[in-house]
C-alpha positions, 0 to 999 in steps of 0.5 A, a space after each residue: 551760186 556765189 557763196 556768202 557769209 551773213 555778216 556777225 554770224 557763224 551762217 553761211 549762204 548761197 545767191 544766184 540774183 540771174 532770174 530778177 524775179 521771185 525768191 525761191 529759198 532752200 534749206 537741207 536736210 541734217 548732217 548734209 548740206 547746201 549741196 543735197 539740191 544742185 539737181 534743184 539750183 540747175 533746174 529753177 536758175 532764171 526761174 526764180 532767184 535762189 536762196 540757199 542757206 547752211 544750217 549751223 553746224 552744217 556746210 560752211 557753217 561751223 564758224 560759230 561762237 558762244 550764244 550761236 544756237 540752231 533756236 536762231 537761224 530764224 532769225 539770221 535768214 530774215 537778217 539775210 533777206 533784209 541784206 538783199 532786200 528780200 521782201 518774200 519768198 517761197 520756201 523749200 524745207 526737206 527733213 530738218 529744213 521743213 523744222 526750220 522754214 516753218 519756224 520761220 513762217 511761225 515768226 516771219 508769215 508776212 515774208 512767206 509766199 508758199 511752203 513745201 515741207 518734204 519729209 517733216 512735220 507740222 511743228 506747230 502739231 505735232 504728237 508728242 509719242 511720235 516726238 520722242 518715238 523719232 529722237 529715239 531713233 536719231 539718238 542710236 543713229 548719232 550713237 553710231 557717230 559718236 565711233 564713226 562719222 563713216 560708220 554713220 553715213 554709211 547707216 544714213 545714206 540708207 535711211 536717207 535716200 532709195 537710189 543708188 544715185 542718192 545713196 551715193 551723194 547724201 553719202 559724199 556729203 555727209 561724210 564731211 559733217 562734224 561729230 562736234 555739229 551735234 551739240 547744235 542739235 540738242 536744242 531742236 525740241 525747241 521749236 517745235 508746239 512752241 507756237 499755237 495753230 493757226 490758219 496760214 496765209 500762203 499755201 502749203 505743199 506737204 510730201 515725202 517718199 513712198 519709201 520714207 518709213 511708214 510713220 512719216 507717209 503717215 506723218 505726211 498723209 494726217 498732215 494735207 488731210 487736216 491742213 486740207 493742202 496739197 500733198 505729194 507721195 513720190 515713187 521711187 523714192 525715199 527721204 530726201 525727195 529731191 535728191 531720189 527723183 529729182 526730175 518729178 521732184 521738180 515738176 510738182 514743186 515748180 506747178 506748186 510754186 505757180 499755184 501759189 500765184 493764182 
């Protein structure tokens, strides 16, 4: 994929335009970058035009300036759309990435063909008690990182992935995350429960792995029930389902994308 940078921003993004068809956008989990989707890029290349984005403070999106903050991610994505004449796209987000694709959908609903959110939660209808429990877990992990990113990455890989192969791949990317980038995640909660819950005008898929934490599985099941949307709990997978079970993930995602066009 070609590496590009958005003008007047710190955002790095990656494009594969070989399909000349609909666009498929990937937004990664926290502490890694677009490379977590390598097996999805291989599978969907030629089937869709592909766009992957490094979240602020991750990957190559680290050359920041005063005023750059994580709340601007959806607007930066829209600027990429404008630059490349992308009128609308399907979106795939894992964990933190699912937050940003939902925020984009809140602001630019007419540019969303479908959303697929894995290991995430409904940012327009999130239980404050679960939010506090989630924040506590994140703080404990961040304390590890203050001592050592290596220590942090070793602990994080076991939470993020289930298989040995996926854990190693996650660790190899996570180890490159910079401590200074934690500050950009501090304002993440400003995106939660910011907009009222409303009827979606596009198809939604939610999911996680069967070995994800019990709270996440509960959130996904509840979300699917009240949204009456598509749901998948992937076997032999943890939080980053696309890395643990790439073939099954790709198959389910492709079927969902096809159904979104019907």
